[in-house]
C-alpha positions as CSV (number, residue, x, y, z in Angstrom):
1,M,33.6,34.9,61.2
2,F,33.0,37.1,58.2
3,S,30.2,34.9,56.8
4,E,28.4,35.0,60.2
5,Q,28.5,38.8,60.3
6,A,27.6,39.1,56.6
7,A,24.6,36.7,57.1
8,Q,23.2,39.0,59.8
9,R,23.3,41.9,57.4
10,A,22.2,40.1,54.2
11,H,19.0,42.0,54.1
12,T,21.0,45.3,53.6
13,L,22.9,44.2,50.5
14,L,20.7,46.2,48.2
15,S,20.0,49.1,50.5
16,P,21.7,52.5,50.5
17,P,25.0,52.8,52.5
18,S,24.6,53.3,56.2
19,A,26.4,55.8,58.3
20,N,27.7,52.9,60.4
21,N,31.0,51.7,58.9
22,A,31.4,48.0,59.5
23,T,34.8,46.7,60.4
24,F,36.0,43.2,60.5
25,A,38.8,41.9,62.7
26,R,41.7,40.5,60.7
27,V,43.1,37.1,61.6
28,P,46.9,37.3,62.2
29,V,49.0,35.1,60.0
30,A,51.8,33.9,62.1
31,T,52.6,30.6,60.4
32,Y,53.3,31.8,56.8
33,T,55.7,29.6,54.9
34,N,57.1,30.8,51.6
35,S,56.8,27.7,49.3
36,S,57.5,29.4,46.0
37,Q,61.1,28.4,45.7
38,P,60.5,25.3,43.5
39,F,58.6,27.5,41.0
40,R,61.2,30.2,40.7
41,L,63.2,30.4,37.5
42,G,66.9,30.5,37.8
43,E,69.2,32.8,35.8
44,R,69.0,32.1,32.1
45,S,71.0,33.4,29.2
46,F,69.3,34.0,25.9
47,S,72.4,35.3,24.2
48,R,72.9,32.1,22.1
49,Q,69.2,31.8,21.3
50,Y,69.6,32.3,17.6
51,A,73.2,31.1,17.3
52,H,72.3,28.1,15.1
53,I,70.4,30.4,12.7
54,Y,73.2,32.8,12.3
55,A,75.8,30.0,11.9
56,T,73.7,28.4,9.1
57,R,73.2,31.8,7.4
58,L,76.9,32.6,7.5
59,I,77.8,29.1,6.1
60,Q,75.4,29.6,3.2
61,M,76.4,33.2,2.5
62,R,80.2,32.6,2.6
63,P,80.8,31.7,-1.1
64,F,78.7,34.7,-2.2
65,L,80.5,37.1,0.2
66,E,83.9,35.7,-0.8
67,N,83.1,36.3,-4.5
68,R,82.0,39.9,-3.8
69,A,85.1,40.6,-1.6
70,Q,87.3,39.3,-4.4
71,Q,85.5,41.6,-6.9
72,H,85.7,44.6,-4.6
73,W,89.4,44.3,-3.5
74,A,90.7,42.2,-6.5
75,Q,92.5,39.8,-4.2
76,P,91.7,36.2,-3.2
77,A,90.3,35.9,0.3
78,P,92.4,34.0,2.8
79,P,91.3,30.3,3.3
80,A,88.8,29.7,6.1
81,S,90.2,28.4,9.3
82,S,88.6,25.2,10.6
83,E,87.9,26.1,14.3
């Protein structure tokens, strides 16, 4: 449809615009089916994204921080709970 109309006017592609505005009939889309559901991402939580990094950091820093706390408050820190 469009290509047939365009082929008839191919000689005017490099010519100045005409006063006649060409219009093309649109084809109605009555049978559209949304098939995007398999590609949609579900809800995701990124709150624990760096949890392993922070846990390792805290494990490595605990002795240093306990020492600093003992120096600052002059009391031994309570033992760590094993949760």
